[in-house]
C-alpha positions in Angstrom: -9.2 9.5 -15.6 -11.8 9.7 -12.8 -13.7 6.7 -11.7 -17.0 7.0 -9.9 -16.8 4.0 -7.6 -14.0 1.4 -7.2 -13.8 -1.8 -5.2 -10.3 -2.7 -3.9 -8.8 -5.3 -1.6 -6.8 -4.1 1.4 -3.1 -3.5 0.7 0.0 -2.9 2.9 1.7 0.4 1.9 0.0 0.1 -1.6 1.9 0.7 -4.7 1.4 3.6 -7.1 -1.2 1.9 -9.3 -3.4 1.2 -6.3 -3.0 4.7 -4.9 -3.8 6.0 -8.4 -7.2 4.2 -8.3 -7.9 5.5 -4.8 -7.1 9.1 -5.7 -9.0 9.1 -9.0 -12.2 7.6 -7.6 -15.1 9.5 -6.0 -15.9 6.6 -3.7 -13.5 3.8 -2.6 -14.9 0.6 -1.3 -12.5 -1.8 0.4 -13.7 -5.4 0.6 -14.1 -6.4 4.2 -15.6 -9.8 3.5 -13.3 -11.5 1.0 -11.1 -14.4 2.0 -7.4 -13.6 2.7 -5.2 -14.6 -0.2 -1.6 -15.6 0.4 1.4 -14.0 -1.4 -0.4 -10.9 -2.4 0.0 -7.2 -1.6 -2.6 -7.5 1.1 0.2 -8.0 3.5 3.3 -7.2 1.5 4.9 -4.3 -0.4 8.1 -3.6 -2.4 10.6 -0.9 -1.7 13.9 0.0 -3.5 17.2 -0.5 -1.6 20.9 -0.4 -2.5 20.6 -4.1 -3.4 17.5 -3.7 -5.6 13.8 -4.4 -4.9 13.0 -5.7 -1.4 9.7 -7.3 -0.4 8.5 -6.4 3.1 5.9 -9.0 4.3 3.8 -8.8 7.5 3.6 -12.2 9.2 0.2 -13.4 10.0 -1.4 -16.0 12.3 -2.9 -19.0 10.6 -6.3 -19.7 12.1 -8.1 -21.7 9.4 -7.9 -22.5 5.7 -10.4 -19.8 4.7 -10.3 -16.7 6.7 -12.2 -13.4 6.3 -9.7 -10.6 5.7 -11.0 -8.5 8.6 -10.3 -11.4 11.0 -6.8 -12.0 9.9 -4.5 -11.4 12.9 -0.9 -10.1 12.7 1.8 -12.2 14.2 4.4 -10.7 16.5 6.4 -13.9 17.1 9.3 -12.1 15.4 10.0 -8.4 15.6 8.9 -7.7 12.0 8.1 -4.0 12.8 11.7 -3.3 13.7 12.9 -5.2 10.6 10.6 -3.3 8.3 11.4 0.1 9.8 15.1 -0.7 9.6 14.8 -1.6 6.0 12.7 1.5 5.2 15.1 3.7 7.0 18.1 2.2 5.3 16.4 2.6 1.9 15.1 6.2 2.3 17.0 8.0 5.1 19.0 9.9 2.4 15.9 10.7 0.3 14.8 14.3 0.1 11.5 13.9 2.1 12.2 11.2 4.6 12.6 13.5 7.5 9.4 15.3 6.6 7.2 12.2 6.8 9.2 10.0 9.2 7.1 11.0 12.2 3.9 10.1 10.3 5.1 6.5 9.5 7.1 5.6 12.6 4.1 5.0 14.9 3.0 2.1 12.7 6.2 0.4 13.6 5.9 1.1 17.3 2.2 0.3 17.9 0.9 -3.3 17.7 -2.3 -3.6 15.8 -4.2 -6.9 16.2 -5.7 -7.1 12.7 -4.1 -6.6 9.3 -7.1 -4.9 7.9 -7.2 -2.2 10.5 -3.5 -1.6 10.2 -3.6 -1.2 6.4 -6.7 1.0 6.6 -5.2 3.4 9.1 -2.0 3.5 7.1 -3.8 4.4 3.9 -5.7 7.2 5.7 -2.3 8.7 6.9 -0.9 8.5 3.3 -4.0 10.3 1.9 -3.6 12.9 4.7 0.0 13.5 3.8 -1.1 14.0 0.2 -3.8 16.4 1.4 -6.4 14.3 -0.4 -9.8 13.6 1.1 -11.5 10.4 0.0 -14.8 8.8 0.8 -13.6 5.3 1.9 -16.2 2.8 2.8 -16.2 -0.9 3.8 -18.3 -3.5 2.1 -21.2 -5.1 4.0 -21.0 -8.5 2.3 -19.0 -10.3 -0.3 -20.1 -10.0 -3.9 -18.6 -12.1 -6.7 -19.8 -9.7 -9.4 -20.5 -6.3 -7.9 -23.0 -4.2 -9.8 -22.2 -0.7 -11.1 -18.8 -0.5 -9.6 -15.3 -1.0 -11.0 -14.0 -4.2 -9.4 -10.2 -3.9 -9.0 -9.7 -6.4 -6.2 -7.2 -8.3 -8.3 -4.9 -5.3 -8.0 -3.7 -6.8 -4.7 -2.5 -9.9 -6.6 1.1 -9.6 -7.7 0.5 -10.8 -11.2 -2.5 -8.6 -12.0 -1.0 -5.1 -12.0 -1.6 -3.0 -15.2 1.6 -1.0 -14.3 0.0 2.4 -14.6 2.1 4.8 -16.6 4.0 7.0 -14.2 6.5 9.6 -15.1 9.9 8.4 -13.9 10.9 10.3 -10.8 14.1 10.6 -8.8 15.0 7.5 -6.8 17.9 7.3 -4.4 19.3 4.1 -6.0 18.2 4.6 -9.6 21.8 5.0 -10.7 22.4 1.3 -10.1 19.6 -0.2 -12.0 17.6 2.6 -13.6 14.1 3.7 -12.7 12.0 1.0 -11.0 8.3 1.6 -11.5 5.2 0.8 -9.4 6.9 0.3 -6.0 5.1 1.1 -2.7 3.8 4.6 -2.7 6.3 5.5 0.1 9.1 5.3 -2.5 7.6 8.3 -4.3 6.6 10.1 -1.1 10.1 9.9 0.3 11.7 10.8 -3.0 9.5 13.5 -4.5 7.0 14.4 -1.7 3.7 16.0 -2.7 4.9 15.9 -6.3 3.7 12.3 -6.2 0.3 13.7 -7.2 1.8 15.4 -10.3 3.2 12.2 -11.8 1.4 11.2 -15.0 -1.3 8.7 -14.3 -2.6 10.7 -11.3 
């Protein structure tokens, strides 16, 4: 189902429901003026490992109680980039498409971005490029509580507000241990089924 315009919050390696909304919208607005919300997919994602689901979370610097998302700085007090890449590699190095996309993702774990928002946005653009999908992505100019004539899906970045879009089960490296795990970070589908990600039901 195509949507004309959709408003989303930023997300780190967004899951399949988020990616579905991006791909099926003519214009995507990402809120650049909302306040950062803790413990949401704005700075975390889920992947599937031999031990089950694993949350990868980007550490952030605390500057004030209410911070505009575009001003939220990434912390490098700990080497989270190395930790995340090690986890991703461990989870997907044996997947069918890891070697095809490895060089697209690795720079995001070598280069230090100052702001979370910029990091997520550039990552999303690379994901869309891999999927050979061109999208009109725009940033909001102000915060609107009730935006007019646009589908407001900013709650999709909150862990408890996913609709769990219906996606055809696809091959997962570790599905034999716990069965198919839905709605993980989109990199799970990319590394396991490649461009067939776009042919999964719901897309």
